N, C-alpha and C positions, 0 to 999 in steps of 0.2 A: 247275190241281191238281184232283184228282179231287173228286168230290163225298162220293163215301162214306169217303176215304181220312182218318186220323189227323194228326198233326203232320208237319212234313219232318222232323226229327230223331228221330221216334219209332223206326223199325225201326233207325237206325244205333243206339242208343242200346240198344236190347235185343242187338244183335251185339256191341256191346263189356261189355254185363254176362255176354252168354254164356247169356242166356236166349230166344233168337230160335229159334221151332219153324219150320218150313215145311210147306207141302201140297204131297206129292207128284203131284198131279192125282187123284188116285183117291180123295180123301176121309183119306187116312191123314195124321196130324198125326205127323211124324218129327221128331227132335232133330238139328241139326247135328253135327258133330264139333266137340271140343273144342279140339282141337289147335290147329288154325287161331287161333282167338279167343285161345288162350293167347298164342301165337307173336306177333298184331297186338298184344295189351295188351303185353308184353313190349317190342315195338319201341317203341311209344309213349310206356311209361317211361321208358326208354332215351333216346330224343330230348329227350323235356321235361327229364329229369335232366341231360344232358348240354350242353342250351343254359342252364339255369340255372348249371350248373357255370361254364361259359366267362363267362357276364354278371358273375357272382360272381367270377371273375378278373379279369375287367375293370375291375371298379368297385374292388378291390383295387389293382390297377396303377394306375389313376387317381389313386386316393385317395395314394398313395406320390409318385407324381411330383408332385402340389397339393404336399405337404409338401414335397418337395426344392426347389421353384421357391419355395415362400413361407417358408422357414426362413429364408435371408438378409435377406429384405423385414421381415422381424417381427424381427429381432436389429437390421438399420439401425435401424428405426422404434418401438424397444421404448423408447429416452429421451422418446417423444413418447408412444406407445402406454400405457405403464402410470399416468401421472398421468391420461391423458384415461379411461382405465376407471376411475380411481379418482373423480375429478372425477364421470361420471356416474352412479356408483353412489352418492355421498353425495347430487347432485341428484335422484335417484330416491327414495332415503332421506327426505331433506328433503318431495318432493311427496307421499311417501305418508302420512308422521306430520302434515302440515300438512292434508290432505282427511280424514284421522282425528280429529284435532282440531278442525277445522270441522266436521264431523257430529256429534263430542259436544256441542258448543256449542250448535249447532242444537237438540239432543236436549233439554239443560239449559233453554235459553229456551222449546221449547214447554212443556215440564213447568211451568215457574215462571208461564207464560200460563195453561194451564190451572188453575196453583193459585191465581192471583189472580182468576179469573173466577169460581172455584165459590162460591157465598153462604155464608159464615160456616163455611167447611169442608167442606159439602156436598158429595158425589160428589170428593172431594178426590183426588189420585192416589195410587199406591201412594208409601208414602214419608213421605206428609205428616206422619205424626205423629214420623216421627224428625225430620223438618225443625223441627216445635214442641217439641221437646224442647231441641234444641240451641239454638233461639232463647234459651229458658228458661235453659239452663246460661251460654248466652254473657251474656245480660242480668245474672244473677247476680255473675258473675265479674266484669263491668263495675261494679257495685257495690262489692263488695270492694275493686277497683284504687281506685275515686273514695274511699270509706272511707280507704283506706291513705294515700292521697296528702294527703288533708285532715287525717289525724292527723299526715302528717308536716308538713306546714304549720304545724301547730298546733304541735309540738314546735319547730321551728326558731325561729317568732316569741319564743317564750316562752325 
């Protein structure tokens, strides 16, 4: 590699872009003719497009052949595959829901631990006031039910 030269593909890329100038030896900077560059670009684009089009055709043909081969197998094994797919989806849903419920339970347990560790409600987690309100409502309702039962028992004895 020459010590003063640029990158290996630098000249090539300038030719492809069409902005390559050359020195005619007398210090004059001249532009190359653009027709050759345009033809080279067209040939390169046609070659790339043709190869991609042929690859697309081969892929489509391979897909159709695979479908033709696989269809009888799918029809033959469908009494097994459909229940297996159903069972796999139920299993996946069950695992996902059990994981979500387990994560929720761990969150609730962590909240309860933080709540019980806070001295007399100081630094209580968010929502602790709602728990106290719910506890008071449940306590009041339990007393109401106890009074009602006691009243009924007294009525039954008399």
